[in-house]
RODO-2510 file (C-alpha; in nm, 4 decimals, decimal comma):
residues 597
     n   res          X          Y          Z
     1     m    -7,8551    -0,4918   -13,9652
     2     a    -8,2061    -0,3700   -13,9054
     3     e    -8,2035    -0,5386   -13,5618
     4     k    -7,8760    -0,3588   -13,4727
     5     q    -8,0206    -0,0249   -13,5783
     6     t    -8,3355    -0,0922   -13,3707
     7     s    -8,1257    -0,1560   -13,0599
     8     a    -7,9238     0,1588   -13,1218
     9     n    -8,2436     0,3590   -13,1692
    10     r    -8,3814     0,2259   -12,8412
    11     l    -8,0657     0,3395   -12,6639
    12     e    -8,0841     0,6771   -12,8328
    13     n    -8,4363     0,7200   -12,6979
    14     n    -8,2976     0,6538   -12,3493
    15     s    -8,0522     0,9463   -12,3453
    16     w    -7,9228     0,8604   -11,9961
    17     l    -7,8208     0,5097   -12,1009
    18     a    -7,6841     0,6271   -12,4363
    19     k    -7,4464     0,8678   -12,2606
    20     l    -7,3072     0,5880   -12,0425
    21     i    -7,2349     0,3442   -12,3240
    22     p    -6,9636     0,4516   -12,5713
    23     e    -7,0502     0,4765   -12,9374
    24     w    -6,7939     0,2140   -13,0415
    25     i    -6,9882    -0,0474   -12,8432
    26     l    -7,3266     0,0576   -12,9810
    27     t    -7,1989     0,0375   -13,3377
    28     y    -6,9492    -0,2475   -13,2988
    29     d    -6,9011    -0,4603   -13,6100
    30     t    -6,8245    -0,8201   -13,5117
    31     s    -6,6082    -0,8586   -13,8221
    32     r    -6,3506    -0,6460   -13,6370
    33     l    -6,3336    -0,8861   -13,3434
    34     p    -6,0436    -1,1094   -13,4645
    35     a    -5,8219    -0,8073   -13,5419
    36     d    -5,8964    -0,6473   -13,2032
    37     i    -5,8218    -0,9702   -13,0156
    38     i    -5,4913    -1,0251   -13,1960
    39     a    -5,3806    -0,6641   -13,1446
    40     g    -5,4727    -0,6779   -12,7758
    41     l    -5,2777    -1,0015   -12,7244
    42     v    -4,9680    -0,8665   -12,9013
    43     v    -4,9652    -0,5374   -12,7100
    44     g    -5,0321    -0,7098   -12,3793
    45     i    -4,7439    -0,9541   -12,4194
    46     l    -4,4940    -0,6998   -12,5505
    47     v    -4,5511    -0,4274   -12,2922
    48     i    -4,5277    -0,6469   -11,9811
    49     p    -4,1509    -0,5957   -11,9421
    50     q    -4,1856    -0,2332   -12,0511
    51     s    -4,4507    -0,1715   -11,7848
    52     l    -4,2305    -0,3290   -11,5173
    53     g    -3,9388    -0,1107   -11,6274
    54     y    -4,1355     0,2156   -11,6222
    55     a    -4,2588     0,1424   -11,2706
    56     v    -3,8975     0,0996   -11,1629
    57     l    -3,8124     0,4235   -11,3428
    58     a    -4,0832     0,5973   -11,1399
    59     g    -3,9237     0,4677   -10,8193
    60     l    -4,1985     0,2125   -10,7557
    61     p    -4,1997    -0,1669   -10,7220
    62     p    -4,2245    -0,3286   -11,0688
    63     v    -4,5779    -0,4582   -11,0100
    64     y    -4,7105    -0,1020   -11,0160
    65     g    -4,6409    -0,0943   -11,3885
    66     i    -4,8953    -0,3739   -11,4267
    67     y    -5,1399    -0,1976   -11,1956
    68     a    -5,1148     0,1153   -11,4144
    69     s    -5,2136    -0,0946   -11,7174
    70     i    -5,5448    -0,2243   -11,5839
    71     i    -5,8142     0,0098   -11,4501
    72     p    -5,6849     0,3314   -11,6181
    73     v    -5,6757     0,1481   -11,9520
    74     l    -6,0310     0,0199   -11,9066
    75     v    -6,1581     0,3674   -11,8184
    76     y    -5,9894     0,5267   -12,1203
    77     a    -6,1246     0,2530   -12,3490
    78     w    -6,4727     0,3454   -12,2241
    79     v    -6,4558     0,7272   -12,2405
    80     g    -6,1447     0,8212   -12,4422
    81     s    -6,1513     0,9959   -12,7779
    82     s    -5,9240     0,7593   -12,9718
    83     n    -6,0183     0,4168   -13,1027
    84     i    -5,6655     0,2786   -13,0989
    85     q    -5,4568     0,4840   -12,8563
    86     a    -5,2968     0,2546   -12,5968
    87     i    -5,2413     0,4270   -12,2648
    88     g    -5,0372     0,3130   -11,9674
    89     a    -4,7071     0,3807   -11,7966
    90     v    -4,4791     0,5843   -12,0239
    91     a    -4,1264     0,7183   -11,9852
    92     i    -4,2183     1,0858   -11,9467
    93     t    -4,4747     1,0363   -11,6691
    94     a    -4,2460     0,7866   -11,4966
    95     i    -3,9459     1,0192   -11,4820
    96     m    -4,1639     1,3161   -11,3837
    97     t    -4,3157     1,1069   -11,1059
    98     a    -3,9710     1,0146   -10,9753
    99     s    -3,8547     1,3742   -11,0050
   100     s    -4,1539     1,5228   -10,8227
   101     l    -4,1485     1,2667   -10,5382
   102     h    -3,7726     1,2899   -10,4868
   103     g    -3,7181     1,3817   -10,1218
   104     l    -4,0830     1,3440   -10,0189
   105     a    -4,0663     0,9722    -9,9412
   106     i    -3,8334     0,6737    -9,9708
   107     e    -3,8428     0,5130   -10,3159
   108     g    -4,0417     0,1916   -10,3193
   109     s    -4,2061     0,2573    -9,9830
   110     v    -4,5791     0,2422    -9,9167
   111     q    -4,5886     0,6191    -9,8614
   112     y    -4,4049     0,6756   -10,1910
   113     a    -4,6621     0,4613   -10,3731
   114     m    -4,9454     0,6532   -10,2062
   115     l    -4,7968     0,9860   -10,3184
   116     a    -4,7599     0,8504   -10,6735
   117     s    -5,1292     0,7606   -10,6733
   118     l    -5,2106     1,1022   -10,5274
   119     l    -5,0154     1,2635   -10,8123
   120     a    -5,2197     1,0610   -11,0637
   121     l    -5,5414     1,1732   -10,8930
   122     m    -5,4370     1,5396   -10,8949
   123     m    -5,3199     1,5310   -11,2560
   124     g    -5,6338     1,3492   -11,3647
   125     s    -5,8555     1,6031   -11,1893
   126     i    -5,6791     1,8892   -11,3684
   127     l    -5,7177     1,7153   -11,7054
   128     w    -6,0861     1,6349   -11,6452
   129     l    -6,1625     1,9904   -11,5328
   130     a    -5,9794     2,1294   -11,8377
   131     g    -6,1936     1,9071   -12,0585
   132     k    -6,5124     2,0274   -11,8917
   133     l    -6,3990     2,3879   -11,9435
   134     k    -6,3218     2,3029   -12,3089
   135     l    -5,9564     2,4038   -12,2850
   136     g    -5,8429     2,1691   -12,5616
   137     w    -5,7135     2,4689   -12,7557
   138     i    -5,4380     2,5201   -12,4973
   139     m    -5,2133     2,2624   -12,6650
   140     q    -5,1518     2,5186   -12,9388
   141     f    -4,9407     2,7245   -12,6997
   142     i    -4,6656     2,4658   -12,6565
   143     s    -4,4423     2,5113   -12,9557
   144     r    -4,2858     2,2212   -13,1415
   145     g    -3,9411     2,3304   -13,0278
   146     v    -4,0371     2,3371   -12,6589
   147     s    -4,2192     2,0030   -12,6615
   148     a    -3,9436     1,8270   -12,8588
   149     a    -3,6724     1,9702   -12,6336
   150     f    -3,8601     1,8759   -12,3163
   151     v    -3,8967     1,5164   -12,4333
   152     s    -3,5326     1,5103   -12,5472
   153     g    -3,4033     1,6481   -12,2178
   154     a    -3,6201     1,4056   -12,0216
   155     a    -3,4841     1,1211   -12,2373
   156     v    -3,1265     1,2141   -12,1443
   157     l    -3,2159     1,2236   -11,7728
   158     i    -3,3965     0,8901   -11,8038
   159     f    -3,0953     0,7362   -11,9764
   160     v    -2,8563     0,8543   -11,7044
   161     s    -3,0928     0,7506   -11,4248
   162     q    -3,0860     0,3883   -11,5446
   163     l    -2,7115     0,3612   -11,4864
   164     k    -2,7900     0,2587   -11,1286
   165     y    -2,9523    -0,0597   -11,2606
   166     v    -2,6957    -0,1554   -11,5252
   167     t    -2,3878    -0,0772   -11,3120
   168     n    -2,5202    -0,1076   -10,9532
   169     i    -2,3773     0,2408   -10,8851
   170     a    -2,6139     0,4296   -10,6556
   171     v    -2,6854     0,7143   -10,8980
   172     s    -2,9500     0,9600   -10,7770
   173     g    -3,0777     1,3108   -10,8482
   174     n    -3,3139     1,4897   -11,0832
   175     t    -3,0666     1,6984   -11,2861
   176     l    -2,7642     1,6084   -11,4953
   177     p    -2,5170     1,7759   -11,2548
   178     g    -2,6845     1,5910   -10,9675
   179     y    -2,6533     1,2551   -11,1418
   180     a    -2,2911     1,3250   -11,2365
   181     t    -2,1982     1,4168   -10,8787
   182     s    -2,3571     1,1058   -10,7310
   183     l    -2,1985     0,8886   -10,9999
   184     l    -1,8490     1,0133   -10,9165
   185     t    -1,8965     0,9743   -10,5419
   186     q    -2,0477     0,6230   -10,5615
   187     l    -1,8084     0,4532   -10,8038
   188     t    -1,7050     0,2019   -10,5377
   189     t    -2,0468     0,0342   -10,5616
   190     f    -1,9828    -0,0716   -10,9237
   191     h    -2,0694    -0,4401   -10,9764
   192     l    -1,9098    -0,6142   -11,2745
   193     p    -2,1582    -0,9056   -11,3220
   194     t    -2,4480    -0,6561   -11,3191
   195     f    -2,2664    -0,4396   -11,5735
   196     i    -2,2042    -0,7400   -11,8022
   197     i    -2,5728    -0,8322   -11,7993
   198     g    -2,6786    -0,4716   -11,8528
   199     g    -2,4178    -0,4118   -12,1236
   200     v    -2,5013    -0,7265   -12,3204
   201     s    -2,8750    -0,6559   -12,2930
   202     f    -2,8277    -0,2947   -12,4029
   203     t    -2,6194    -0,4059   -12,7030
   204     l    -2,8819    -0,6603   -12,8091
   205     f    -3,1659    -0,4092   -12,7794
   206     m    -2,9689    -0,1454   -12,9731
   207     l    -2,8843    -0,3911   -13,2517
   208     n    -3,2475    -0,4959   -13,2759
   209     r    -3,3642    -0,1326   -13,2914
   210     y    -3,1020     0,0264   -13,5165
   211     a    -2,9439    -0,2618   -13,7114
   212     s    -3,2491    -0,4696   -13,7986
   213     h    -3,1771    -0,4231   -14,1705
   214     w    -2,8948    -0,6753   -14,1530
   215     l    -2,9919    -0,8544   -13,8324
   216     w    -3,3332    -0,9678   -13,9596
   217     q    -3,4218    -0,8178   -14,2970
   218     s    -3,1122    -0,9617   -14,4654
   219     w    -3,2511    -1,3149   -14,4433
   220     l    -3,6233    -1,2824   -14,3627
   221     p    -3,9179    -1,1442   -14,5638
   222     s    -3,9998    -0,7885   -14,4550
   223     a    -4,3297    -0,8814   -14,2859
   224     q    -4,1690    -1,1597   -14,0827
   225     a    -3,8633    -0,9451   -14,0041
   226     k    -4,0903    -0,6772   -13,8586
   227     w    -4,2548    -0,9191   -13,6182
   228     v    -3,9297    -1,0898   -13,5247
   229     g    -3,7894    -0,7469   -13,4375
   230     r    -4,0905    -0,6722   -13,2176
   231     l    -4,0826    -1,0078   -13,0411
   232     f    -3,7050    -1,0085   -12,9919
   233     p    -3,7114    -0,8042   -12,6658
   234     l    -3,9635    -1,0526   -12,5240
   235     v    -3,7335    -1,3398   -12,6229
   236     v    -3,4401    -1,1684   -12,4504
   237     v    -3,6515    -1,1288   -12,1364
   238     i    -3,7493    -1,4978   -12,1381
   239     v    -3,3863    -1,6082   -12,1887
   240     a    -3,2679    -1,3754   -11,9103
   241     i    -3,5315    -1,5118   -11,6711
   242     a    -3,4227    -1,8685   -11,7499
   243     l    -3,0496    -1,7913   -11,7080
   244     s    -3,1161    -1,6024   -11,3851
   245     h    -3,3230    -1,8880   -11,2453
   246     f    -3,0822    -2,1690   -11,3295
   247     g    -2,7685    -1,9643   -11,2635
   248     n    -2,8878    -1,8291   -10,9257
   249     w    -2,7948    -1,4741   -11,0259
   250     s    -2,9501    -1,3317   -10,7088
   251     n    -2,6885    -1,5197   -10,5033
   252     q    -2,4128    -1,3478   -10,7023
   253     g    -2,5178    -0,9981   -10,5978
   254     i    -2,7314    -0,9317   -10,9072
   255     r    -3,0571    -0,7564   -10,8200
   256     i    -3,3723    -0,9254   -10,9453
   257     i    -3,7273    -0,7950   -10,9274
   258     g    -3,8359    -1,0784   -10,6975
   259     e    -4,1768    -1,2307   -10,6671
   260     i    -4,4522    -1,0065   -10,7994
   261     p    -4,7473    -0,9929   -10,5592
   262     s    -5,0392    -1,1893   -10,6965
   263     g    -5,3851    -1,0441   -10,7027
   264     l    -5,5505    -0,7407   -10,8518
   265     p    -5,4746    -0,3839   -10,7429
   266     m    -5,6637    -0,2751   -10,4338
   267     l    -5,9043     0,0152   -10,4385
   268     a    -5,7984     0,2793   -10,1862
   269     v    -5,7990     0,6535   -10,1334
   270     p    -5,4386     0,7814   -10,1649
   271     k    -5,3141     0,9122    -9,8313
   272     f    -5,0716     1,1933    -9,7585
   273     d    -4,9001     1,3219    -9,4448
   274     s    -4,9821     1,6907    -9,4764
   275     l    -5,1358     1,9528    -9,7004
   276     s    -4,7848     2,0830    -9,7689
   277     q    -4,7198     1,7669    -9,9716
   278     v    -5,0279     1,8400   -10,1817
   279     a    -4,9116     2,1998   -10,2318
   280     t    -4,5656     2,0738   -10,3314
   281     l    -4,7093     1,8325   -10,5885
   282     l    -4,9642     2,0733   -10,7373
   283     p    -4,7266     2,2584   -10,9785
   284     t    -4,5870     1,9268   -11,0997
   285     a    -4,9383     1,7888   -11,1454
   286     g    -5,0257     2,0913   -11,3598
   287     l    -4,7154     2,0593   -11,5763
   288     m    -4,7633     1,6848   -11,6099
   289     a    -5,1243     1,7398   -11,7140
   290     l    -5,0081     1,9756   -11,9868
   291     i    -4,7344     1,7424   -12,1112
   292     v    -4,9578     1,4340   -12,0967
   293     f    -5,2313     1,6110   -12,2907
   294     v    -4,9943     1,7474   -12,5563
   295     s    -4,8131     1,4170   -12,6106
   296     s    -5,1218     1,1949   -12,5934
   297     s    -5,3374     1,4179   -12,8121
   298     s    -5,0555     1,4416   -13,0670
   299     v    -5,0521     1,0635   -13,0980
   300     a    -5,4303     1,0278   -13,0976
   301     s    -5,4944     1,3080   -13,3477
   302     t    -5,2255     1,1781   -13,5839
   303     y    -5,3807     0,8329   -13,6019
   304     a    -5,7283     0,9829   -13,6266
   305     r    -5,6215     1,1753   -13,9382
   306     m    -5,4587     0,8654   -14,0850
   307     r    -5,7747     0,6601   -14,0290
   308     g    -6,0193     0,9315   -14,1335
   309     e    -6,1729     0,9506   -13,7857
   310     k    -6,2856     1,2458   -13,5786
   311     f    -6,0679     1,3692   -13,2923
   312     d    -6,2140     1,5716   -13,0058
   313     a    -5,9448     1,7421   -12,7952
   314     n    -6,1849     1,8157   -12,5095
   315     k    -6,3057     1,4570   -12,4988
   316     e    -5,9419     1,3470   -12,4945
   317     l    -5,8825     1,5701   -12,1922
   318     q    -6,1753     1,4143   -12,0094
   319     g    -6,0752     1,0603   -12,1080
   320     l    -5,7169     1,1038   -11,9869
   321     g    -5,8444     1,2786   -11,6763
   322     l    -6,0899     1,0057   -11,5767
   323     a    -5,8300     0,7356   -11,6515
   324     n    -5,5828     0,8980   -11,4121
   325     i    -5,8484     0,9685   -11,1507
   326     a    -5,9408     0,5992   -11,1585
   327     g    -5,5719     0,5131   -11,1406
   328     g    -5,5348     0,7310   -10,8342
   329     f    -5,7773     0,5044   -10,6498
   330     s    -5,6301     0,1750   -10,7837
   331     q    -5,2571     0,1820   -10,6970
   332     s    -5,1538     0,3374   -11,0277
   333     f    -4,9238     0,6277   -11,1016
   334     p    -4,9735     0,8894   -11,3788
   335     v    -5,0405     0,7342   -11,7202
   336     a    -5,0567     0,8698   -12,0740
   337     g    -5,0872     0,7611   -12,4338
   338     g    -4,7713     0,5737   -12,5313
   339     f    -4,5975     0,6325   -12,8658
   340     s    -4,4663     0,2756   -12,8951
   341     r    -4,7748     0,1099   -12,7444
   342     t    -5,0085     0,2895   -12,9825
   343     a    -4,7858     0,2179   -13,2827
   344     i    -4,7817    -0,1533   -13,1995
   345     n    -5,1559    -0,1486   -13,1399
   346     a    -5,2201     0,0153   -13,4776
   347     d    -4,9728    -0,2006   -13,6699
   348     s    -5,1191    -0,5135   -13,5124
   349     g    -5,4550    -0,4298   -13,6668
   350     a    -5,6530    -0,2795   -13,3778
   351     k    -5,9877    -0,1399   -13,4904
   352     t    -6,1587    -0,0320   -13,1682
   353     p    -6,0854     0,0109   -12,7943
   354     l    -6,1773    -0,3557   -12,7495
   355     a    -5,8108    -0,4273   -12,8258
   356     s    -5,7176    -0,2383   -12,5078
   357     v    -5,9684    -0,4457   -12,3109
   358     v    -5,7925    -0,7625   -12,4326
   359     t    -5,4579    -0,6098   -12,3281
   360     v    -5,6001    -0,5587   -11,9780
   361     l    -5,6930    -0,9279   -11,9643
   362     i    -5,3298    -1,0151   -12,0380
   363     m    -5,2174    -0,7881   -11,7531
   364     v    -5,4675    -0,9492   -11,5153
   365     a    -5,3410    -1,2949   -11,6154
   366     t    -4,9877    -1,1763   -11,5434
   367     l    -5,0816    -1,0766   -11,1896
   368     l    -5,2739    -1,3974   -11,1221
   369     v    -5,0470    -1,6529   -11,2893
   370     l    -4,7057    -1,5212   -11,3973
   371     g    -4,5822    -1,3557   -11,0751
   372     n    -4,3466    -1,6357   -10,9733
   373     i    -4,2274    -1,6931   -11,3293
   374     i    -4,1125    -1,3309   -11,3771
   375     a    -3,9442    -1,3094   -11,0339
   376     p    -3,5841    -1,3935   -11,1522
   377     l    -3,5826    -1,1070   -11,4078
   378     p    -3,2769    -0,8867   -11,3362
   379     y    -3,3157    -0,5113   -11,2917
   380     a    -3,0135    -0,4662   -11,5190
   381     l    -3,2143    -0,5923   -11,8163
   382     l    -3,5066    -0,3604   -11,7421
   383     g    -3,2668    -0,0659   -11,7171
   384     a    -3,0989    -0,1616   -12,0456
   385     m    -3,4374    -0,1928   -12,2169
   386     i    -3,5389     0,1566   -12,1080
   387     m    -3,2003     0,3044   -12,2085
   388     a    -3,2224     0,1522   -12,5561
   389     s    -3,5823     0,2569   -12,6156
   390     i    -3,5421     0,6085   -12,4770
   391     l    -3,2669     0,7123   -12,7169
   392     s    -3,5183     0,7417   -13,0006
   393     l    -3,6893     1,0261   -12,8100
   394     i    -3,3838     1,2518   -12,8359
   395     d    -3,5011     1,4655   -13,1266
   396     v    -3,1896     1,6066   -13,2901
   397     e    -3,3585     1,6505   -13,6289
   398     t    -3,6120     1,9031   -13,4990
   399     f    -3,3293     2,1167   -13,3615
   400     k    -3,1382     2,0978   -13,6909
   401     t    -3,4479     2,1943   -13,8888
   402     a    -3,5218     2,4813   -13,6511
   403     l    -3,1669     2,6140   -13,6903
   404     k    -3,2196     2,6302   -14,0654
   405     t    -3,5755     2,7608   -14,0789
   406     d    -3,6756     2,9171   -13,7459
   407     r    -3,4030     3,0516   -13,5179
   408     l    -3,6537     3,1512   -13,2478
   409     d    -3,7824     2,7956   -13,2228
   410     a    -3,4223     2,6736   -13,2148
   411     l    -3,3578     2,9114   -12,9243
   412     s    -3,6658     2,7789   -12,7431
   413     f    -3,5443     2,4231   -12,8038
   414     a    -3,1970     2,4993   -12,6672
   415     a    -3,3316     2,6860   -12,3630
   416     t    -3,5756     2,4063   -12,2772
   417     f    -3,3216     2,1272   -12,3305
   418     l    -3,0484     2,2916   -12,1235
   419     g    -3,3020     2,3990   -11,8611
   420     v    -3,4293     2,0423   -11,8185
   421     l    -3,0762     1,9035   -11,7857
   422     s    -2,9561     2,1778   -11,5514
   423     f    -3,2582     2,2484   -11,3333
   424     g    -3,4940     1,9526   -11,3745
   425     l    -3,8072     1,8811   -11,5719
   426     n    -4,0461     2,1315   -11,4180
   427     v    -3,8145     2,4322   -11,4198
   428     g    -3,6829     2,3397   -11,7650
   429     l    -4,0321     2,3345   -11,9129
   430     v    -4,1178     2,6699   -11,7555
   431     i    -3,7950     2,8183   -11,8948
   432     g    -3,8802     2,6874   -12,2408
   433     i    -4,2338     2,8253   -12,2328
   434     i    -4,1096     3,1661   -12,1144
   435     v    -3,8437     3,1813   -12,3872
   436     s    -4,0986     3,0681   -12,6464
   437     f    -4,3482     3,3383   -12,5498
   438     a    -4,0726     3,5995   -12,5244
   439     g    -3,9683     3,5081   -12,8780
   440     l    -4,3280     3,5326   -12,9960
   441     i    -4,3651     3,8771   -12,8372
   442     w    -4,0356     3,9945   -12,9872
   443     q    -4,1384     3,8643   -13,3292
   444     s    -4,4734     4,0425   -13,3024
   445     s    -4,2966     4,3636   -13,2071
   446     q    -4,0946     4,3526   -13,5285
   447     p    -4,3670     4,3269   -13,7938
   448     h    -4,2880     4,2942   -14,1593
   449     i    -4,3857     4,6023   -14,3594
   450     a    -4,3107     4,6108   -14,7299
   451     v    -4,2963     4,8925   -14,9804
   452     v    -4,4834     4,7536   -15,2796
   453     g    -4,5401     4,8287   -15,6458
   454     r    -4,7690     4,6962   -15,9178
   455     l    -4,6749     4,4003   -16,1330
   456     e    -4,6974     4,5163   -16,4947
   457     g    -5,0175     4,4113   -16,6678
   458     t    -5,1849     4,2999   -16,3463
   459     e    -5,3627     4,4370   -16,0417
   460     h    -5,1261     4,2553   -15,8059
   461     f    -4,8831     4,4341   -15,5750
   462     r    -4,5495     4,2924   -15,4613
   463     n    -4,2427     4,3905   -15,2578
   464     i    -4,0182     4,6259   -15,4591
   465     h    -3,7094     4,4436   -15,3306
   466     r    -3,8280     4,1033   -15,4503
   467     h    -4,0002     4,1792   -15,7812
   468     d    -3,9673     4,3995   -16,0866
   469     v    -4,2667     4,6280   -16,0315
   470     i    -4,4061     4,9655   -16,1374
   471     t    -4,3756     5,2461   -15,8803
   472     y    -4,4982     5,6066   -15,8800
   473     d    -4,3038     5,9190   -15,7765
   474     n    -4,5954     6,0846   -15,5993
   475     l    -4,7221     5,7662   -15,4385
   476     l    -4,5775     5,5427   -15,1645
   477     i    -4,7629     5,2140   -15,1110
   478     m    -4,6831     5,0057   -14,8026
   479     r    -4,8288     4,6702   -14,6970
   480     v    -4,8678     4,6048   -14,3239
   481     d    -4,8344     4,2299   -14,2565
   482     e    -4,9381     4,2191   -13,8892
   483     s    -5,2232     4,3250   -13,6679
   484     l    -5,1430     4,6534   -13,4950
   485     f    -5,1157     4,6607   -13,1154
   486     f    -4,9202     4,8246   -12,8360
   487     g    -4,6254     4,5870   -12,8794
   488     n    -4,5489     4,6813   -13,2406
   489     s    -4,7046     5,0243   -13,3025
   490     e    -4,3791     5,2116   -13,2418
   491     s    -4,1869     4,9786   -13,4745
   492     v    -4,4523     5,0239   -13,7455
   493     y    -4,4372     5,4025   -13,7036
   494     n    -4,0574     5,4069   -13,7343
   495     q    -4,0593     5,1869   -14,0445
   496     i    -4,3184     5,4087   -14,2131
   497     k    -4,1248     5,7259   -14,1289
   498     e    -3,8039     5,5741   -14,2627
   499     a    -3,9750     5,4779   -14,5882
   500     l    -4,1181     5,8323   -14,6236
   501     n    -3,7687     5,9780   -14,5784
   502     q    -3,6403     5,7505   -14,8544
   503     h    -3,9202     5,8655   -15,0898
   504     p    -3,9298     6,2460   -15,0442
   505     k    -4,1339     6,3036   -15,3634
   506     a    -4,4236     6,0880   -15,2418
   507     i    -4,7085     6,3052   -15,1187
   508     e    -4,9600     6,0226   -15,0999
   509     l    -4,9091     5,7315   -14,8542
   510     v    -5,1322     5,4254   -14,8982
   511     l    -5,1290     5,1592   -14,6261
   512     i    -5,2567     4,8208   -14,7450
   513     m    -5,4411     4,6756   -14,4419
   514     s    -5,5443     4,3356   -14,5800
   515     s    -5,3409     4,1461   -14,3163
   516     v    -5,4514     4,3623   -14,0234
   517     n    -5,7108     4,1832   -13,8111
   518     h    -5,7136     4,4181   -13,5129
   519     i    -5,6041     4,7701   -13,4184
   520     d    -5,5852     4,8421   -13,0461
   521     l    -5,5968     5,1826   -12,8763
   522     t    -5,2201     5,2383   -12,8779
   523     a    -5,2008     5,1589   -13,2485
   524     q    -5,4930     5,3912   -13,3167
   525     e    -5,3078     5,6743   -13,1445
   526     m    -5,0026     5,5990   -13,3580
   527     l    -5,2057     5,6201   -13,6793
   528     i    -5,3684     5,9440   -13,5654
   529     t    -5,0260     6,0956   -13,4927
   530     l    -4,8926     5,9765   -13,8290
   531     n    -5,1878     6,1294   -14,0119
   532     r    -5,1463     6,4650   -13,8372
   533     e    -4,7728     6,4764   -13,9118
   534     l    -4,8354     6,3994   -14,2797
   535     k    -5,1112     6,6597   -14,2989
   536     a    -4,8776     6,9228   -14,1504
   537     t    -4,6346     6,8635   -14,4404
   538     n    -4,9065     6,8649   -14,7107
   539     r    -4,9005     6,4889   -14,7457
   540     h    -5,2004     6,2568   -14,7234
   541     l    -5,2603     5,9211   -14,5578
   542     h    -5,4852     5,6631   -14,7260
   543     y    -5,5937     5,3071   -14,6429
   544     s    -5,6927     5,0198   -14,8685
   545     f    -5,8402     4,6774   -14,7965
   546     i    -5,9602     4,7509   -14,4430
   547     k    -6,1566     4,4508   -14,3193
   548     g    -6,5098     4,5013   -14,1941
   549     p    -6,4447     4,3993   -13,8302
   550     v    -6,1462     4,6347   -13,8183
   551     m    -6,3498     4,9215   -13,9657
   552     d    -6,6140     4,8570   -13,7018
   553     i    -6,3495     4,9355   -13,4398
   554     i    -6,2018     5,2507   -13,5934
   555     e    -6,4898     5,3980   -13,7940
   556     q    -6,6031     5,6415   -13,5241
   557     t    -6,2508     5,7330   -13,4125
   558     p    -6,0123     6,0074   -13,5324
   559     v    -5,8302     5,7352   -13,7295
   560     i    -6,1071     5,7746   -13,9886
   561     n    -6,2812     6,0976   -13,8893
   562     e    -5,9616     6,3054   -13,9163
   563     l    -5,8130     6,1129   -14,2085
   564     s    -5,6363     6,3447   -14,4538
   565     g    -5,6863     6,0996   -14,7414
   566     r    -5,9499     5,8360   -14,7995
   567     v    -6,0280     5,4672   -14,7504
   568     f    -6,0101     5,2703   -15,0758
   569     l    -6,1842     4,9440   -15,1470
   570     s    -5,8766     4,8182   -15,3308
   571     t    -5,5181     4,9268   -15,3871
   572     m    -5,5823     4,9398   -15,7628
   573     q    -5,8563     5,1935   -15,7023
   574     a    -5,6056     5,4033   -15,5079
   575     i    -5,3571     5,3839   -15,7957
   576     t    -5,6220     5,4872   -16,0473
   577     l    -5,7403     5,7900   -15,8500
   578     l    -5,4131     5,9098   -15,6982
   579     t    -5,2094     5,8975   -16,0201
   580     d    -5,4737     6,0614   -16,2455
   581     d    -5,3986     6,4357   -16,2336
   582     d    -5,7488     6,5442   -16,3419
   583     r    -5,9245     6,3258   -16,0908
   584     h    -5,6591     6,3721   -15,8240
   585     n    -5,7416     6,7416   -15,7855
   586     d    -6,1037     6,6616   -15,7063
   587     i    -6,0551     6,3607   -15,4812
   588     y    -6,0464     6,5146   -15,1332
   589     p    -6,3734     6,7126   -15,1302
   590     t    -6,5626     6,3918   -15,2118
   591     i    -6,4009     6,1424   -14,9763
   592     q    -6,6170     5,8360   -14,9144
   593     k    -6,4723     5,7027   -14,5944
   594     r    -6,7004     5,4004   -14,5529
   595     e    -6,5487     5,1915   -14,8327
   596     f    -6,4140     4,8660   -14,6932
   597     e    -6,4406     4,4911   -14,7338
***
């Protein structure tokens, strides 16, 4: 132990070297090695067919799914923020890649692959720059409704897009109407043997995913049933490869992936025909960067909390960015943290990023050894696998919950979901963000203001419509529950005036400002106008619980200098002084306006 600490101290003294070597290597505990190796082997074996399928989904040859699981994974393991997040090809980046490159090049062509790598490079650069600028806080501005709806809409498009592999119908497009139109016009290309393979595979995958309680758990111990369920897709793949090989499925018109090129991905600078292609891809790269960061950081931060580890959003941005930049130069396409990959990695016992390094070794072995073995795998099975796995991303529960508890978030969900299906991923996301922000602005413009009274026997004040409280004829107490700014000042003014009209005997108005964190110029003008109107009718305006930073803003303004009443330290102090007739007569000549928290 002392020797390990000495080595670490030596590295710490050499700050340049310490910055290059990640902390998990400097502090690695060899007792974790068996768990990391096992987790890496399990993930590597299970995601081989998934990686092939996501490359196909992106419009690329299947081998690119393996390429995307090598150098980007190594880079993230070195510089990423999460100890167990498994990155690689995922459904969202695959479908967004296909959507953004649609019409720019022929699917599967060399130019298409180059543009996919260029997209990874652009997205990675945006993520890395955002990390350097410490923009990790930006993920807070994508609401749960928008993100869930975007993923759900993308899942529906992904599901429909895979019909071309399980039916042989030449379905194409990037919107639901587009897919439907092409489906109806290309029905003559339907191929029954392909559909049988795709249908049977889809049924098996669905049973394994949603009926495992009687398929496996009814006769196996829970621990064994869990692993059988995870290994089942791999077994189906192996059986399909064997049947395809011995049954010569390719000679019966069934598309197979063919021989996977052996050898490691080549290092190359992604090429493009013109700057207009770069300009066309830039908005998509920005949106993908945002989605990749939100989804990946959600996974990484969740597991960090569960494991009691620290999560750094800015480091995550840089890790994802560098991984995609490296992928851009190594025949990859955009990658992200995978929900299923990370879950398998965690459940398999991964302790450190070394597990991801072991997964990379499995991918390298696949390229060097297994290329010919995987060749007979039918596209129909890959399509069925993606269709079965993608259904779990359609988040109906979030929409139901939003309908019950937050109608604005439900509206954002609906707008995003329908926008994605009708206009595509990029436009749909923009629509959702606009609706979400519009809802936020509308909500801010309608602040909650309550007329309050005192709970008997206490110094607490509550809404008169919710509690049995003590009120005073000469005194109207109102609690402002929002900061005051140009967007809500008129609404606040109208609510106050309405309350004054409903309490004509009240000559003293006390505004409780405990929830007000800022008062802008427009709101200041509103308060000045309100004070002058009250003063003209022999009424007085008072404040209680003004926060220090807020008082710093308004102290030297007419909001305080022309105040007809006074600023109270507490609402109870206001009650005591404004309801005591003897003291009430003497209150105004001795106003102490600098009382605040």
